[in-house]
Structures are given as structure tokens and as C-alpha cells.
Kinemage of the C-alpha trace (Angstrom):
@kinemage 1
@onewidth
@group {chain A} dominant
@subgroup {mainchain}
@vectorlist {calphas} color= white
{ca met a 1} P 220.390 8.037 13.501
{ca arg a 2} L 219.048 8.059 9.942
{ca thr a 3} L 219.846 10.959 7.661
{ca glu a 4} L 217.191 12.901 5.766
{ca val a 5} L 218.218 11.182 2.520
{ca glu a 6} L 217.826 7.736 4.103
{ca leu a 7} L 214.388 8.708 5.413
{ca asp a 8} L 213.361 10.005 1.971
{ca arg a 9} L 214.591 6.768 0.384
{ca ser a 10} L 212.633 4.658 2.852
{ca val a 11} L 209.430 6.614 2.116
{ca val a 12} L 209.967 6.185 -1.633
{ca glu a 13} L 210.641 2.455 -1.220
{ca glu a 14} L 207.468 2.031 0.876
{ca gln a 15} L 205.375 3.888 -1.708
{ca arg a 16} L 206.908 1.874 -4.559
{ca ala a 17} L 206.087 -1.379 -2.744
{ca leu a 18} L 202.483 -0.231 -2.304
{ca val a 19} L 202.154 0.660 -5.975
{ca glu a 20} L 203.700 -2.629 -7.108
{ca ser a 21} L 201.376 -4.612 -4.830
{ca gly a 22} L 198.333 -2.744 -6.120
{ca gln a 23} L 197.489 -1.280 -2.702
{ca glu a 24} L 196.551 2.329 -2.167
{ca pro a 25} L 198.576 4.531 0.207
{ca glu a 26} L 196.906 5.241 3.559
{ca gln a 27} L 197.206 8.993 3.155
{ca glu a 28} L 195.204 10.597 0.408
{ca asn a 29} L 197.913 13.158 -0.448
{ca trp a 30} L 201.196 11.355 0.233
{ca tyr a 31} L 203.025 13.531 -2.291
{ca thr a 32} L 203.799 17.247 -2.388
{ca tyr a 33} L 203.410 19.393 -5.477
{ca cys a 34} L 206.487 21.450 -6.287
{ca his a 35} L 204.503 24.371 -7.669
{ca glu a 36} L 201.146 25.168 -9.225
{ca lys a 37} L 202.476 26.622 -12.492
{ca tyr a 38} L 202.100 23.446 -14.526
{ca his a 39} L 202.838 22.976 -18.203
{ca his a 40} L 199.825 23.346 -20.472
{ca glu a 41} L 201.059 20.584 -22.797
{ca pro a 42} L 202.772 17.214 -22.199
{ca ile a 43} L 206.353 17.471 -20.921
{ca thr a 44} L 208.768 16.433 -23.672
{ca gly a 45} L 212.083 16.847 -21.856
{ca met a 46} L 213.651 17.256 -18.429
{ca asp a 47} L 217.123 17.601 -16.902
{ca ile a 48} L 218.543 18.006 -13.408
{ca cys a 49} L 221.432 20.389 -12.739
{ca leu a 50} L 224.427 18.701 -11.118
{ca arg a 51} L 225.761 21.811 -9.354
{ca lys a 52} L 222.581 23.576 -8.274
{ca gln a 53} L 219.157 22.588 -6.935
{ca leu a 54} L 217.506 23.128 -10.316
{ca val a 55} L 215.356 21.091 -12.664
{ca val a 56} L 214.402 22.222 -16.166
{ca thr a 57} L 211.277 20.909 -17.908
{ca val a 58} L 210.022 21.611 -21.399
{ca ser a 59} L 206.799 21.064 -23.275
{ca ala a 60} L 206.124 21.786 -26.936
{ca his a 61} L 206.351 25.575 -26.514
{ca glu a 62} L 207.338 26.236 -22.872
{ca ile a 63} L 210.552 26.123 -20.828
{ca lys a 64} L 210.422 26.137 -17.023
{ca val a 65} L 213.275 26.085 -14.518
{ca trp a 66} L 212.328 24.888 -11.038
{ca asn a 67} L 214.230 25.177 -7.751
{ca phe a 68} L 213.503 21.932 -5.939
{ca glu a 69} L 215.163 23.060 -2.707
{ca asn a 70} L 212.666 25.846 -2.010
{ca met a 71} L 209.957 24.424 -4.311
{ca ser a 72} L 209.634 27.450 -6.563
{ca leu a 73} L 209.410 28.237 -10.235
{ca glu a 74} L 212.534 30.277 -11.073
{ca ile a 75} L 212.126 30.908 -14.820
{ca glu a 76} L 209.160 30.486 -17.146
{ca thr a 77} L 209.307 31.325 -20.835
{ca ala a 78} L 207.433 30.480 -24.004
{ca thr a 79} L 208.995 30.047 -27.434
{ca met a 80} L 207.809 31.898 -30.497
{ca ser a 81} L 209.094 29.185 -32.822
{ca ser a 82} L 206.641 27.156 -34.868
{ca glu a 83} L 208.812 24.092 -34.170
{ca glu a 84} L 208.159 22.087 -31.015
{ca ile a 85} L 210.749 21.606 -28.275
{ca ser a 86} L 211.904 17.991 -28.138
{ca ala a 87} L 214.718 17.943 -25.547
{ca val a 88} L 216.584 20.032 -22.981
{ca ala a 89} L 219.849 19.783 -21.025
{ca phe a 90} L 221.809 21.808 -18.480
{ca his a 91} L 225.425 22.669 -19.208
{ca pro a 92} L 227.608 21.023 -16.516
{ca ser a 93} L 228.343 24.496 -15.058
{ca gly a 94} L 224.624 25.022 -14.385
{ca phe a 95} L 224.672 28.467 -16.022
{ca his a 96} L 223.396 27.480 -19.482
{ca ile a 97} L 220.595 25.400 -20.933
{ca ile a 98} L 220.493 23.903 -24.419
{ca val a 99} L 217.117 23.322 -26.038
{ca ala a 100} L 216.526 21.074 -29.058
{ca phe a 101} L 213.668 21.700 -31.444
{ca ala a 102} L 211.986 19.035 -33.576
{ca gly a 103} L 212.215 20.092 -37.180
């Protein structure tokens, strides 16, 4: 019996093969959006937490923490700095995030 991870991998491999061959997937929506609270600017950084089911994404002036297990937006904040965010990383504990600004 195949595990859920093996099934997910097989779906990803099938989709990758279709993209590489130039073919279109049979289903129109073969992907699932995580949430509808998108960034308003291009994403400039992303990190995945090793200990929790969290992903952090940043754009020039926004920071968003997503829970990919239940597909929800956990934290959303905007910066008041005139400098743009250039990178982000989780602390290995998963309790802290470091954000780098382009100066």
C-alpha cells in the first residue's frame, strides 16, 4: 500500500512530466490554492519551518506565515520601514523569524 507522501510524489512527478513535455494537464484546476490572502507585490523570500507545519513568505513590505497542514494564513503583518524586505528565515526552534531588509 502506498503512503500519502508516495501518492503526492507520484502526482508531482506526473505533473512535472506533463509540463516538461509541453502537454496540458487533463484537469483544469489540478492544483489547490493554500489561501486567498495573496501578497500584493512579488515574493522576495520564503522559508519552511523544520519543526512545525509553517511557511513564511515576504514581499517588499509584507510578512505572512502560512500553516500548510490546515491551509490557513496564521500571521499577516506589514512593515512601516521605507526599506524593502529582501529575505526571511525561521529560527530552527520555529518560534522566531529573522527578516532582512535591503538597505
